[in-house]
C-alpha positions in Angstrom: 20.7 -8.8 9.2 23.7 -10.3 7.4 27.2 -8.8 7.2 29.9 -8.7 4.8 33.4 -9.6 5.9 34.2 -6.3 7.0 31.7 -6.3 9.4 29.2 -3.7 7.7 25.7 -4.6 6.9 25.3 -6.5 3.9 22.7 -4.6 1.1 19.9 -6.1 -0.4 20.4 -7.0 -4.0 17.2 -5.4 -4.4 17.6 -2.3 -2.1 18.1 0.4 -4.7 14.8 -0.4 -6.6 12.8 -0.7 -3.3 10.5 1.5 -1.0 9.9 0.5 2.5 7.3 2.3 4.6 5.8 1.0 7.9 3.3 2.5 10.6 1.6 1.3 13.8 -2.1 1.6 13.4 -4.3 1.8 16.6 -6.7 -0.8 15.7 -6.8 -4.6 15.5 -5.3 -6.4 12.6 -8.3 -7.9 11.4 -9.9 -4.4 10.8 -6.8 -3.1 9.2 -6.8 -6.1 6.8 -10.3 -5.8 6.1 -9.9 -2.1 5.2 -7.7 -3.5 2.4 -10.3 -6.1 1.1 -13.5 -4.1 0.8 -14.0 -1.6 -1.9 -16.3 0.5 0.2 -13.4 0.9 2.6 -10.7 1.4 0.2 -12.7 4.4 -1.5 -12.9 6.1 1.8 -9.1 6.1 2.4 -7.1 5.2 -0.5 -4.3 7.6 -1.9 -2.3 10.6 -0.5 -3.8 13.6 1.2 -6.4 15.5 -1.0 -7.0 12.6 -3.5 -10.2 10.6 -4.3 -10.6 7.4 -5.7 -13.5 6.0 -8.2 -13.6 2.3 -8.7 -14.6 1.2 -12.0 -14.2 -2.9 -11.3 -13.0 -4.6 -8.1 -12.7 -8.1 -7.4 -10.6 -8.9 -4.4 -9.3 -12.5 -4.9 -5.8 -14.0 -6.4 -5.9 -12.8 -10.0 -8.7 -10.6 -9.2 -8.2 -6.8 -10.3 -9.1 -3.4 -9.0 -9.3 -0.8 -11.7 -9.7 2.8 -10.6 -9.1 6.5 -10.9 -7.3 8.7 -8.5 -8.3 12.2 -8.6 -5.6 14.6 -7.8 -6.4 17.6 -5.7 -5.2 19.7 -8.7 -7.7 17.9 -11.0 -5.4 15.5 -12.3 -6.9 12.0 -13.1 -4.4 8.9 -12.5 -5.5 5.6 -14.2 -4.6 3.0 -11.8 -4.8 -0.7 -11.9 -4.0 -3.5 -9.0 -4.0 -7.3 -9.2 -3.7 -9.4 -6.4 -1.2 -11.7 -6.2 -1.2 -13.3 -2.9 -3.8 -13.3 -0.1 -3.1 -14.6 3.4 -5.6 -13.2 5.6 -5.0 -11.4 7.9 -1.4 -11.4 7.8 -0.1 -10.5 4.0 -1.2 -9.1 0.8 0.8 -9.1 -2.5 0.1 -7.2 -5.5 1.0 -5.7 -8.9 0.4 -2.0 -9.5 0.4 -0.3 -12.7 -1.6 2.2 -14.8 -3.1 -0.9 -16.4 -3.0 -4.4 -17.1 0.2 -5.7 -19.1 1.9 -2.2 -17.6 5.6 -2.9 -18.3 6.5 -0.5 -15.5 4.2 -2.1 -13.1 5.7 -2.6 -9.3 5.1 -5.1 -6.8 4.0 -4.4 -3.5 3.8 -6.6 -0.5 2.0 -5.4 2.8 2.3 -7.3 6.2 0.2 -7.0 8.9 1.6 -7.8 12.4 -0.1 -7.6 15.7 1.5 -5.0 18.1 -0.3 -5.3 21.4 -3.8 -4.2 20.4 -2.6 -2.2 17.4 -1.1 -3.4 14.2 2.1 -2.8 12.3 1.5 -2.6 8.7 4.9 -2.8 6.6 4.4 -1.9 2.8 7.5 -3.0 0.7 7.3 -2.0 -2.9 9.9 -3.4 -5.6 10.3 -1.5 -9.1 11.5 -3.2 -12.1 14.4 -0.9 -12.3 16.2 1.5 -10.1 15.4 4.4 -12.7 11.6 3.7 -12.0 12.0 3.8 -8.4 13.9 7.0 -8.4 11.4 8.5 -10.8 8.4 7.4 -8.5 10.4 8.9 -5.5 11.4 12.1 -7.4 8.4 13.0 -9.8 5.4 11.3 -7.9 6.8 11.6 -4.3 6.0 8.1 -3.7 7.5 8.0 -0.2 5.6 10.9 0.9 2.5 9.7 -0.8 2.8 6.2 0.9 3.1 7.8 4.1 0.0 10.0 3.7 -1.8 6.7 2.5 -1.0 4.8 5.4 -1.9 7.9 7.9 -5.3 8.0 5.9 -5.8 4.2 6.6 -5.2 4.9 10.2 -7.3 7.7 10.6 -10.2 5.7 8.9 -9.8 2.6 10.8 -9.3 4.4 14.2 -12.6 6.2 13.5 -14.1 2.8 13.1 -12.8 1.4 16.3 -13.9 4.8 18.0 -17.5 4.6 16.5 -17.7 0.9 17.7 -16.7 1.9 21.1 -19.3 4.5 21.3 -22.0 2.3 19.8 
């Protein structure tokens, strides 16, 4: 971390537009990464607690798109769209996420998958176009808690795969 002349940590120029969430998942990195690359996996764990996902189109490649609807526990449907901007298996995924292609309020996310012994540390760094959009995501859509719940769902899902594999 860099420091200013006064010795206090320097703040990133993008910090006020960013959300950073990480979690250690008790599963191998390749499996955790695969859970992001295959729609049959994504549809089983994606989203916060109580949400389900319906995929309309999915192509996992740079420039490919995932067109889907998240169904909230209150019955609200949320149109979602992701395009993959960088893929480096099994270390990194970068994407653009909005309501639809061309959404001016779309945000960028970079997910890194780091080995942590037999486990995986996943870090999700999300950057919004403006501080106001970041604040709205946090306050109105509970993006921090939703992100934590999404990674928790991923952890539960891949840990179950590992457990079933050990039994089989």
